[in-house]
Structure formats: C-alpha cells, structure tokens
C-alpha positions in Angstrom: 64.6 9.6 -39.4 65.2 7.1 -37.0 64.7 3.4 -38.5 63.2 0.8 -37.0 60.1 0.3 -34.1 59.5 3.0 -31.5 62.5 3.9 -30.0 62.4 3.8 -25.9 64.1 7.3 -24.4 66.4 5.0 -23.2 67.3 4.1 -26.9 67.3 7.8 -27.6 69.6 8.7 -24.5 72.4 6.4 -25.7 72.2 6.7 -29.2 71.8 10.3 -29.5 73.5 11.9 -32.6 72.6 8.5 -34.2 69.9 8.4 -37.6 70.0 5.4 -36.7 69.8 3.0 -33.7 72.5 0.4 -33.7 72.0 -1.4 -30.5 68.8 -2.3 -29.5 67.5 -4.0 -26.1 69.4 -1.9 -24.0 69.2 -2.4 -20.2 69.8 0.4 -17.8 71.7 -0.3 -14.1 72.5 2.6 -11.9 73.8 5.0 -13.9 74.6 3.0 -16.8 73.3 2.0 -20.2 74.1 -1.5 -21.8 73.7 -4.1 -23.9 74.1 -7.5 -22.6 75.1 -10.5 -25.2 75.2 -13.4 -22.9 72.9 -14.4 -19.8 76.0 -15.0 -17.9 78.1 -11.9 -18.3 78.5 -10.7 -14.9 77.8 -7.6 -15.9 76.5 -5.9 -13.4 79.4 -7.1 -11.3 82.3 -5.3 -13.9 79.6 -2.4 -13.1 79.3 -2.4 -9.2 83.3 -1.3 -9.8 83.1 1.6 -11.9 82.3 4.9 -10.9 78.5 5.9 -9.6 77.5 2.7 -7.5 77.4 3.0 -3.6 80.0 0.5 -3.4 82.7 3.4 -5.1 82.0 5.6 -1.8 82.9 3.0 0.1 85.8 1.9 -1.6 87.0 5.4 -0.9 85.7 5.7 2.8 87.7 2.8 3.7 90.5 3.3 2.0 91.0 7.0 3.1 90.2 5.1 7.1 93.1 2.4 6.6 95.3 5.2 5.7 93.9 7.2 9.0 94.0 4.7 11.4 97.5 2.7 10.2 99.8 5.0 8.0 98.1 9.2 9.3 97.9 9.4 12.3 100.0 7.1 14.3 103.4 9.3 11.9 101.7 12.4 13.4 101.4 11.0 17.0 105.3 9.7 16.7 105.9 13.6 14.7 104.3 14.9 17.8 106.6 12.9 20.2 109.7 14.1 19.1 108.7 17.4 19.0 108.3 17.5 22.5 111.1 16.0 23.4 113.1 17.9 21.0 111.7 21.2 22.4 113.0 19.9 26.5 116.1 19.2 25.1 116.4 23.3 24.3 114.5 24.2 26.5 117.5 22.8 29.5 120.1 24.2 26.8 119.0 27.7 26.4 121.5 29.5 28.0 124.1 27.4 25.5 122.1 28.3 22.7 122.7 32.3 20.9 120.3 34.6 20.5 118.6 32.7 17.6 117.5 30.9 20.5 114.0 32.7 20.9 112.5 32.1 17.6 113.6 28.3 17.0 111.5 27.7 20.1 108.7 29.7 19.1 109.0 27.6 15.6 108.6 24.7 17.4 106.0 25.6 19.8 104.0 26.9 16.7 104.6 23.6 14.7 103.6 21.2 17.6 99.9 23.5 17.4 99.6 22.9 14.4 100.3 18.9 14.6 98.4 18.7 17.5 95.1 20.4 15.9 95.7 18.2 13.1 95.9 14.9 14.5 92.9 15.1 17.4 91.4 17.2 15.4 91.1 17.4 11.6 92.3 13.2 11.6 90.1 12.6 14.1 86.6 14.2 12.9 87.6 12.2 9.5 87.6 9.0 10.3 84.4 9.5 12.6 82.9 10.7 9.6 83.4 8.9 7.0 82.9 5.6 9.5 79.0 5.2 8.8 79.9 5.6 5.3 82.1 2.5 5.1 80.7 0.5 7.4 77.2 0.5 6.3 76.1 0.0 2.1 72.4 0.5 2.6 72.4 4.0 3.5 71.2 6.9 1.5 73.0 8.7 -1.2 72.1 12.0 0.7 74.2 10.7 3.5 77.6 10.2 1.7 79.9 13.2 1.2 79.2 15.6 -1.5 82.1 16.2 -4.1 82.2 19.7 -2.4 82.6 18.3 0.9 85.5 16.3 -0.4 86.9 19.1 -1.4 86.9 20.9 1.2 88.8 18.3 3.6 91.1 17.8 0.6 92.6 21.4 1.5 92.4 20.9 5.0 95.0 17.8 4.4 97.0 19.8 1.6 97.2 22.8 3.5 99.1 20.8 6.1 101.1 19.4 3.8 102.2 22.8 3.0 102.9 24.0 6.3 105.1 20.7 7.1 106.7 21.9 3.8 107.7 25.5 5.1 108.5 23.3 9.1 111.3 21.5 6.7 112.6 24.2 5.1 113.4 26.1 8.4 114.7 22.8 10.0 116.8 22.3 7.5 118.5 26.3 7.5 118.7 25.3 11.2 120.7 22.6 10.4 123.2 24.2 8.3 124.2 26.5 10.9 127.2 26.2 12.2 127.5 26.1 15.8 124.0 26.2 16.0 122.8 24.1 18.8 124.9 23.5 21.6 126.2 19.5 20.6 126.3 16.8 18.5 123.7 14.8 20.2 120.9 17.5 19.7 122.0 18.0 15.6 120.8 14.1 15.6 118.2 14.5 17.5 116.7 17.6 15.1 117.8 15.6 11.9 115.5 12.4 13.1 113.1 14.6 14.1 113.1 16.2 10.3 113.1 12.3 9.0 109.6 11.8 11.1 108.5 15.6 9.8 109.5 14.0 6.2 107.2 10.6 6.8 104.6 12.3 7.9 104.3 13.8 4.6 104.4 11.2 2.6 101.1 10.1 3.7 99.5 12.9 3.8 100.1 13.0 0.9 99.0 10.2 0.2 95.5 10.5 2.1 95.3 14.3 -0.5 96.1 11.7 -3.6 92.5 9.8 -2.0 90.6 12.7 -1.9 91.7 13.9 -4.6 91.1 10.9 -7.4 87.2 10.4 -4.9 86.9 14.2 -6.1 87.3 13.8 -9.2 85.2 9.9 -9.7 82.3 12.2 -8.0 82.3 14.9 -10.4 81.9 12.2 -13.3 79.6 10.9 -11.5 77.5 13.8 -11.6 78.7 14.2 -15.5 77.2 10.4 -15.6 73.7 11.4 -13.9 73.1 14.6 -15.7 73.8 12.7 -19.0 72.2 9.7 -17.7 
C-alpha cells in the first residue's frame, strides 16, 4: 500500500509504479508535473522552452517563416530566372541542336512549371498560413497546426526535393554528352543552373528538417498530454 498521507491524483500520476511516494508537494504547469526546491528556481521559464507549450509552436512557425522568407523563397525565385534565361538561349539555338532537343526542351518547361507552382503556391501559402501562429501568443491551441497537417506539408516539400534531385540527374546527364549543346557558353549557363538548383535544394531540405522536428515534437506533446 501507499504510505503517508492520502495521495492526490497528481501524485498518483507522477509516482505510478512506486510502492510509496518518493516526492511530495508536486506542482503542475501546462503538461508538466514538477517539484520546485527553491522559491526562485526558474522552473517555469525552463519548461516554457520545452515541448508542449505555446511558445514551442511559435518557435517552429517563426523558424519556418524565416527560412521561407530569407532562403527557400528567394532561391526558388532565382532558379526560375535561371531556367527562363537558359530556356530562351536554347530556343534561340534550337536549329543547331541534335534531335534530342525536343525532349530536353520539354524537360525544362516541365521543371519550370513545378518550381513556379512550388514557389508561388506552396511556399507562399505555407508562409501566410503560419504567420498568425508566429505573430500572436494568444491563439487558441485548436488554431495551431496539428501533427497531421505538418506531416502533409513535410511530404509536399520532400516531394519537391526529390523532383529537383531527378532534374539534377537529368541535367548532369546532358552536361556529360559531347557536342550536345551548341557551345561552351551554353555549358557554362547549364552548370550555373545546376548550381542554383543545388542551392535551392539545400534550403528546401532545411525546411523539411524543421517540419520533421516540429512533427516529432507534436507527437511527444500528444504523449505528454495522454500520460498527464
């Protein structure tokens, strides 16, 4: 049997599995149960930095917004410009290119559309969607993005990263072909385009990591809520 005074429900949750209560006078803050040993221990400040608190959602929303505004968005815009310039040059010299030109041209057009949709729809909507959560600390928990929605965003970004890697493989194959492009200048522009896609992919992968960590923390938060 439990020893000592009549246990509270909070103590029962914390000490479940013990034959006695090793810690008494427990406190609850958010999803946390703790024992404070000093009047100015700063426990609540520490817990605010951990999982399950509103500030954690604000942190991820803010990080994702900054990633989109400062890196992911501008890099996709630059790739769109490079794609358009390179396609225009290839079109101008289409008569000097071999028969594979049509397939190559279609490849550039297809990828341009994918990058355009990702930049103008996916990233823009994601940034606008997360803006209220990052700006206000008084929003109701129900208004915060749930784990399922965060996972969907992660899958969309991850799919774009995979498409970009496939495009890179196709462009690398073109660069290896002798006499495929009409001159050295075109090859240099192709290499510049590939460099831009690599840089763009780097920031989209960082965005993936942020979304993945946010989803993992959401999962832990749900477990905390369940056990508490």
